[in-house]
Jmol script that loads the backbone (N, CA, C; Angstrom):
load data "model"
ATOM      1  N   MET A   1       0.876  -1.155   0.009  1.00  0.00           N
ATOM      2  CA  MET A   1       0.025   0.013  -0.018  1.00  0.00           C
ATOM      3  C   MET A   1       0.920   1.238  -0.004  1.00  0.00           C
ATOM      4  N   THR A   2       0.590   2.192  -0.870  1.00  0.00           N
ATOM      5  CA  THR A   2       1.400   3.417  -0.912  1.00  0.00           C
ATOM      6  C   THR A   2       1.013   4.293   0.253  1.00  0.00           C
ATOM      7  N   ASP A   3       1.802   5.318   0.448  1.00  0.00           N
ATOM      8  CA  ASP A   3       1.506   6.252   1.532  1.00  0.00           C
ATOM      9  C   ASP A   3       0.157   6.997   1.231  1.00  0.00           C
ATOM     10  N   VAL A   4      -0.061   7.330   0.002  1.00  0.00           N
ATOM     11  CA  VAL A   4      -1.326   7.929  -0.380  1.00  0.00           C
ATOM     12  C   VAL A   4      -2.517   7.045  -0.094  1.00  0.00           C
ATOM     13  N   GLN A   5      -2.433   5.746  -0.417  1.00  0.00           N
ATOM     14  CA  GLN A   5      -3.476   4.796  -0.105  1.00  0.00           C
ATOM     15  C   GLN A   5      -3.736   4.723   1.402  1.00  0.00           C
ATOM     16  N   LYS A   6      -2.645   4.666   2.176  1.00  0.00           N
ATOM     17  CA  LYS A   6      -2.767   4.565   3.638  1.00  0.00           C
ATOM     18  C   LYS A   6      -3.469   5.790   4.175  1.00  0.00           C
ATOM     19  N   LEU A   7      -3.029   6.992   3.691  1.00  0.00           N
ATOM     20  CA  LEU A   7      -3.608   8.259   4.144  1.00  0.00           C
ATOM     21  C   LEU A   7      -5.122   8.262   3.832  1.00  0.00           C
ATOM     22  N   GLU A   8      -5.459   7.785   2.636  1.00  0.00           N
ATOM     23  CA  GLU A   8      -6.881   7.780   2.230  1.00  0.00           C
ATOM     24  C   GLU A   8      -7.717   6.906   3.177  1.00  0.00           C
ATOM     25  N   ILE A   9      -7.191   5.701   3.462  1.00  0.00           N
ATOM     26  CA  ILE A   9      -7.897   4.812   4.371  1.00  0.00           C
ATOM     27  C   ILE A   9      -7.943   5.399   5.843  1.00  0.00           C
ATOM     28  N   ASP A  10      -6.859   6.013   6.230  1.00  0.00           N
ATOM     29  CA  ASP A  10      -6.792   6.608   7.574  1.00  0.00           C
ATOM     30  C   ASP A  10      -7.854   7.679   7.741  1.00  0.00           C
ATOM     31  N   ARG A  11      -8.236   8.307   6.636  1.00  0.00           N
ATOM     32  CA  ARG A  11      -9.277   9.354   6.710  1.00  0.00           C
ATOM     33  C   ARG A  11     -10.617   8.739   7.180  1.00  0.00           C
ATOM     34  N   TYR A  12     -10.745   7.498   6.933  1.00  0.00           N
ATOM     35  CA  TYR A  12     -11.991   6.773   7.330  1.00  0.00           C
ATOM     36  C   TYR A  12     -11.872   5.952   8.545  1.00  0.00           C
ATOM     37  N   ARG A  13     -10.784   5.977   9.198  1.00  0.00           N
ATOM     38  CA  ARG A  13     -10.520   5.141  10.355  1.00  0.00           C
ATOM     39  C   ARG A  13     -11.636   5.324  11.411  1.00  0.00           C
ATOM     40  N   SER A  14     -11.917   6.555  11.800  1.00  0.00           N
ATOM     41  CA  SER A  14     -12.903   6.760  12.855  1.00  0.00           C
ATOM     42  C   SER A  14     -14.320   6.293  12.403  1.00  0.00           C
ATOM     43  N   GLU A  15     -14.595   6.494  11.153  1.00  0.00           N
ATOM     44  CA  GLU A  15     -15.916   6.006  10.650  1.00  0.00           C
ATOM     45  C   GLU A  15     -15.980   4.478  10.640  1.00  0.00           C
ATOM     46  N   ILE A  16     -14.889   3.818  10.272  1.00  0.00           N
ATOM     47  CA  ILE A  16     -14.854   2.374  10.291  1.00  0.00           C
ATOM     48  C   ILE A  16     -14.962   1.869  11.752  1.00  0.00           C
ATOM     49  N   THR A  17     -14.286   2.512  12.641  1.00  0.00           N
ATOM     50  CA  THR A  17     -14.331   2.137  14.072  1.00  0.00           C
ATOM     51  C   THR A  17     -15.758   2.281  14.598  1.00  0.00           C
ATOM     52  N   ASP A  18     -16.381   3.429  14.301  1.00  0.00           N
ATOM     53  CA  ASP A  18     -17.780   3.664  14.709  1.00  0.00           C
ATOM     54  C   ASP A  18     -18.707   2.613  14.177  1.00  0.00           C
ATOM     55  N   ASN A  19     -18.570   2.243  12.919  1.00  0.00           N
ATOM     56  CA  ASN A  19     -19.431   1.250  12.292  1.00  0.00           C
ATOM     57  C   ASN A  19     -19.276  -0.118  12.940  1.00  0.00           C
ATOM     58  N   VAL A  20     -18.028  -0.510  13.184  1.00  0.00           N
ATOM     59  CA  VAL A  20     -17.776  -1.803  13.811  1.00  0.00           C
ATOM     60  C   VAL A  20     -18.369  -1.821  15.215  1.00  0.00           C
ATOM     61  N   GLN A  21     -18.142  -0.686  15.982  1.00  0.00           N
ATOM     62  CA  GLN A  21     -18.685  -0.589  17.356  1.00  0.00           C
ATOM     63  C   GLN A  21     -20.157  -0.737  17.330  1.00  0.00           C
ATOM     64  N   LYS A  22     -20.841  -0.100  16.359  1.00  0.00           N
ATOM     65  CA  LYS A  22     -22.288  -0.241  16.270  1.00  0.00           C
ATOM     66  C   LYS A  22     -22.728  -1.634  15.996  1.00  0.00           C
ATOM     67  N   LEU A  23     -22.037  -2.391  15.162  1.00  0.00           N
ATOM     68  CA  LEU A  23     -22.309  -3.780  14.917  1.00  0.00           C
ATOM     69  C   LEU A  23     -22.176  -4.643  16.140  1.00  0.00           C
ATOM     70  N   VAL A  24     -21.056  -4.433  16.896  1.00  0.00           N
ATOM     71  CA  VAL A  24     -20.855  -5.173  18.107  1.00  0.00           C
ATOM     72  C   VAL A  24     -21.977  -4.878  19.094  1.00  0.00           C
ATOM     73  N   ASP A  25     -22.358  -3.579  19.280  1.00  0.00           N
ATOM     74  CA  ASP A  25     -23.392  -3.222  20.165  1.00  0.00           C
ATOM     75  C   ASP A  25     -24.733  -3.822  19.766  1.00  0.00           C
ATOM     76  N   LYS A  26     -24.969  -3.865  18.432  1.00  0.00           N
ATOM     77  CA  LYS A  26     -26.210  -4.379  17.929  1.00  0.00           C
ATOM     78  C   LYS A  26     -26.336  -5.906  18.281  1.00  0.00           C
ATOM     79  N   TYR A  27     -25.249  -6.645  18.116  1.00  0.00           N
ATOM     80  CA  TYR A  27     -25.428  -8.072  18.359  1.00  0.00           C
ATOM     81  C   TYR A  27     -25.411  -8.349  19.822  1.00  0.00           C
ATOM     82  N   LEU A  28     -24.725  -7.532  20.638  1.00  0.00           N
ATOM     83  CA  LEU A  28     -24.794  -7.672  22.115  1.00  0.00           C
ATOM     84  C   LEU A  28     -26.234  -7.396  22.566  1.00  0.00           C
ATOM     85  N   GLN A  29     -26.871  -6.395  22.041  1.00  0.00           N
ATOM     86  CA  GLN A  29     -28.192  -6.070  22.417  1.00  0.00           C
ATOM     87  C   GLN A  29     -29.145  -7.147  21.977  1.00  0.00           C
ATOM     88  N   ILE A  30     -29.055  -7.637  20.741  1.00  0.00           N
ATOM     89  CA  ILE A  30     -29.899  -8.712  20.217  1.00  0.00           C
ATOM     90  C   ILE A  30     -29.759  -9.961  21.089  1.00  0.00           C
ATOM     91  N   SER A  31     -28.608 -10.305  21.462  1.00  0.00           N
ATOM     92  CA  SER A  31     -28.374 -11.528  22.328  1.00  0.00           C
ATOM     93  C   SER A  31     -29.047 -11.351  23.659  1.00  0.00           C
ATOM     94  N   GLY A  32     -29.102 -10.100  24.140  1.00  0.00           N
ATOM     95  CA  GLY A  32     -29.798  -9.836  25.415  1.00  0.00           C
ATOM     96  C   GLY A  32     -31.274  -9.978  25.336  1.00  0.00           C
ATOM     97  N   TRP A  33     -31.827  -9.693  24.107  1.00  0.00           N
ATOM     98  CA  TRP A  33     -33.272  -9.910  23.937  1.00  0.00           C
ATOM     99  C   TRP A  33     -33.596 -11.399  24.022  1.00  0.00           C
ATOM    100  N   ASP A  34     -32.764 -12.231  23.437  1.00  0.00           N
ATOM    101  CA  ASP A  34     -33.014 -13.649  23.354  1.00  0.00           C
ATOM    102  C   ASP A  34     -32.801 -14.335  24.658  1.00  0.00           C
ATOM    103  N   ILE A  35     -31.796 -13.852  25.422  1.00  0.00           N
ATOM    104  CA  ILE A  35     -31.395 -14.501  26.701  1.00  0.00           C
ATOM    105  C   ILE A  35     -31.388 -13.409  27.783  1.00  0.00           C
ATOM    106  N   PRO A  36     -32.420 -13.133  28.494  1.00  0.00           N
ATOM    107  CA  PRO A  36     -32.416 -12.032  29.480  1.00  0.00           C
ATOM    108  C   PRO A  36     -31.314 -12.101  30.495  1.00  0.00           C
ATOM    109  N   GLU A  37     -30.945 -13.310  30.957  1.00  0.00           N
ATOM    110  CA  GLU A  37     -29.922 -13.418  32.005  1.00  0.00           C
ATOM    111  C   GLU A  37     -28.520 -13.587  31.418  1.00  0.00           C
ATOM    112  N   ILE A  38     -28.240 -12.963  30.303  1.00  0.00           N
ATOM    113  CA  ILE A  38     -27.040 -13.096  29.545  1.00  0.00           C
ATOM    114  C   ILE A  38     -25.767 -12.706  30.342  1.00  0.00           C
ATOM    115  N   ASP A  39     -24.693 -13.500  30.172  1.00  0.00           N
ATOM    116  CA  ASP A  39     -23.398 -13.170  30.715  1.00  0.00           C
ATOM    117  C   ASP A  39     -22.716 -12.221  29.652  1.00  0.00           C
ATOM    118  N   GLU A  40     -22.824 -10.968  29.865  1.00  0.00           N
ATOM    119  CA  GLU A  40     -22.351  -9.948  28.884  1.00  0.00           C
ATOM    120  C   GLU A  40     -20.898 -10.165  28.546  1.00  0.00           C
ATOM    121  N   LYS A  41     -20.096 -10.411  29.519  1.00  0.00           N
ATOM    122  CA  LYS A  41     -18.632 -10.544  29.261  1.00  0.00           C
ATOM    123  C   LYS A  41     -18.380 -11.735  28.292  1.00  0.00           C
ATOM    124  N   LYS A  42     -19.037 -12.835  28.565  1.00  0.00           N
ATOM    125  CA  LYS A  42     -18.826 -14.059  27.767  1.00  0.00           C
ATOM    126  C   LYS A  42     -19.409 -13.798  26.357  1.00  0.00           C
ATOM    127  N   THR A  43     -20.602 -13.161  26.295  1.00  0.00           N
ATOM    128  CA  THR A  43     -21.219 -12.942  25.050  1.00  0.00           C
ATOM    129  C   THR A  43     -20.320 -11.961  24.157  1.00  0.00           C
ATOM    130  N   MET A  44     -19.741 -10.940  24.832  1.00  0.00           N
ATOM    131  CA  MET A  44     -18.890 -10.025  24.104  1.00  0.00           C
ATOM    132  C   MET A  44     -17.699 -10.763  23.448  1.00  0.00           C
ATOM    133  N   GLY A  45     -17.154 -11.695  24.271  1.00  0.00           N
ATOM    134  CA  GLY A  45     -16.036 -12.490  23.790  1.00  0.00           C
ATOM    135  C   GLY A  45     -16.387 -13.312  22.598  1.00  0.00           C
ATOM    136  N   TYR A  46     -17.576 -13.921  22.618  1.00  0.00           N
ATOM    137  CA  TYR A  46     -18.045 -14.721  21.445  1.00  0.00           C
ATOM    138  C   TYR A  46     -18.272 -13.837  20.205  1.00  0.00           C
ATOM    139  N   ILE A  47     -18.868 -12.664  20.401  1.00  0.00           N
ATOM    140  CA  ILE A  47     -19.174 -11.744  19.326  1.00  0.00           C
ATOM    141  C   ILE A  47     -17.840 -11.290  18.712  1.00  0.00           C
ATOM    142  N   LEU A  48     -16.864 -10.879  19.528  1.00  0.00           N
ATOM    143  CA  LEU A  48     -15.527 -10.487  18.976  1.00  0.00           C
ATOM    144  C   LEU A  48     -14.854 -11.625  18.212  1.00  0.00           C
ATOM    145  N   GLN A  49     -14.977 -12.809  18.763  1.00  0.00           N
ATOM    146  CA  GLN A  49     -14.394 -14.031  18.095  1.00  0.00           C
ATOM    147  C   GLN A  49     -14.986 -14.202  16.729  1.00  0.00           C
ATOM    148  N   VAL A  50     -16.285 -14.084  16.622  1.00  0.00           N
ATOM    149  CA  VAL A  50     -16.955 -14.196  15.307  1.00  0.00           C
ATOM    150  C   VAL A  50     -16.526 -13.102  14.372  1.00  0.00           C
ATOM    151  N   PHE A  51     -16.371 -11.857  14.858  1.00  0.00           N
ATOM    152  CA  PHE A  51     -15.905 -10.805  13.995  1.00  0.00           C
ATOM    153  C   PHE A  51     -14.489 -11.091  13.493  1.00  0.00           C
ATOM    154  N   ARG A  52     -13.600 -11.543  14.383  1.00  0.00           N
ATOM    155  CA  ARG A  52     -12.232 -11.904  13.926  1.00  0.00           C
ATOM    156  C   ARG A  52     -12.237 -12.981  12.872  1.00  0.00           C
ATOM    157  N   GLU A  53     -13.019 -14.020  13.144  1.00  0.00           N
ATOM    158  CA  GLU A  53     -13.110 -15.156  12.173  1.00  0.00           C
ATOM    159  C   GLU A  53     -13.665 -14.692  10.841  1.00  0.00           C
ATOM    160  N   THR A  54     -14.652 -13.793  10.917  1.00  0.00           N
ATOM    161  CA  THR A  54     -15.278 -13.313   9.691  1.00  0.00           C
ATOM    162  C   THR A  54     -14.281 -12.437   8.892  1.00  0.00           C
ATOM    163  N   LEU A  55     -13.565 -11.592   9.603  1.00  0.00           N
ATOM    164  CA  LEU A  55     -12.549 -10.763   8.874  1.00  0.00           C
ATOM    165  C   LEU A  55     -11.454 -11.659   8.287  1.00  0.00           C
ATOM    166  N   ASP A  56     -11.025 -12.649   8.987  1.00  0.00           N
ATOM    167  CA  ASP A  56     -10.047 -13.573   8.437  1.00  0.00           C
ATOM    168  C   ASP A  56     -10.583 -14.290   7.185  1.00  0.00           C
ATOM    169  N   GLY A  57     -11.851 -14.653   7.201  1.00  0.00           N
ATOM    170  CA  GLY A  57     -12.471 -15.304   6.077  1.00  0.00           C
ATOM    171  C   GLY A  57     -12.566 -14.370   4.884  1.00  0.00           C
ATOM    172  N   ILE A  58     -12.954 -13.162   5.136  1.00  0.00           N
ATOM    173  CA  ILE A  58     -13.033 -12.116   4.058  1.00  0.00           C
ATOM    174  C   ILE A  58     -11.688 -11.933   3.455  1.00  0.00           C
ATOM    175  N   GLU A  59     -10.687 -11.797   4.278  1.00  0.00           N
ATOM    176  CA  GLU A  59      -9.251 -11.607   3.798  1.00  0.00           C
ATOM    177  C   GLU A  59      -8.814 -12.839   2.953  1.00  0.00           C
ATOM    178  N   LYS A  60      -9.092 -13.994   3.436  1.00  0.00           N
ATOM    179  CA  LYS A  60      -8.705 -15.197   2.719  1.00  0.00           C
ATOM    180  C   LYS A  60      -9.411 -15.265   1.381  1.00  0.00           C
ATOM    181  N   ASP A  61     -10.683 -14.976   1.340  1.00  0.00           N
ATOM    182  CA  ASP A  61     -11.407 -14.976   0.023  1.00  0.00           C
ATOM    183  C   ASP A  61     -10.891 -13.936  -0.919  1.00  0.00           C
ATOM    184  N   TRP A  62     -10.618 -12.767  -0.345  1.00  0.00           N
ATOM    185  CA  TRP A  62     -10.107 -11.688  -1.193  1.00  0.00           C
ATOM    186  C   TRP A  62      -8.780 -12.046  -1.835  1.00  0.00           C
ATOM    187  N   LYS A  63      -7.924 -12.593  -0.980  1.00  0.00           N
ATOM    188  CA  LYS A  63      -6.572 -13.051  -1.462  1.00  0.00           C
ATOM    189  C   LYS A  63      -6.693 -14.084  -2.513  1.00  0.00           C
ATOM    190  N   ALA A  64      -7.636 -15.045  -2.326  1.00  0.00           N
ATOM    191  CA  ALA A  64      -7.797 -16.159  -3.305  1.00  0.00           C
ATOM    192  C   ALA A  64      -8.275 -15.564  -4.663  1.00  0.00           C
ATOM    193  N   HIS A  65      -9.071 -14.515  -4.629  1.00  0.00           N
ATOM    194  CA  HIS A  65      -9.613 -13.997  -5.887  1.00  0.00           C
ATOM    195  C   HIS A  65      -8.721 -12.944  -6.485  1.00  0.00           C
ATOM    196  N   ASN A  66      -7.698 -12.494  -5.731  1.00  0.00           N
ATOM    197  CA  ASN A  66      -6.832 -11.403  -6.257  1.00  0.00           C
ATOM    198  C   ASN A  66      -5.382 -11.799  -6.314  1.00  0.00           C
ATOM    199  N   SER A  67      -5.078 -13.092  -6.240  1.00  0.00           N
ATOM    200  CA  SER A  67      -3.715 -13.482  -6.314  1.00  0.00           C
ATOM    201  C   SER A  67      -3.326 -13.732  -7.762  1.00  0.00           C
ATOM    202  N   PRO A  68      -2.094 -13.484  -8.124  1.00  0.00           N
ATOM    203  CA  PRO A  68      -1.697 -13.669  -9.507  1.00  0.00           C
ATOM    204  C   PRO A  68      -1.705 -15.082  -9.976  1.00  0.00           C
TER     205      PRO A  68
END
end "model"
wireframe off; spacefill off
backbone 0.3
color backbone group
């Protein structure tokens, strides 16, 4: 990535962070609806694990479709 590309993406860093935080909050809230006595700490760990696995999968798919 060139410095210009990095600067361009960095311009959106706070927006990306806000969007991801909203997604995490959304799924934490939804899980609370389904299970009223939810262990929030454990649920947050599971949600973050799924996000990491999802990002890894997206990266893997992208690399598979964009490799020479």
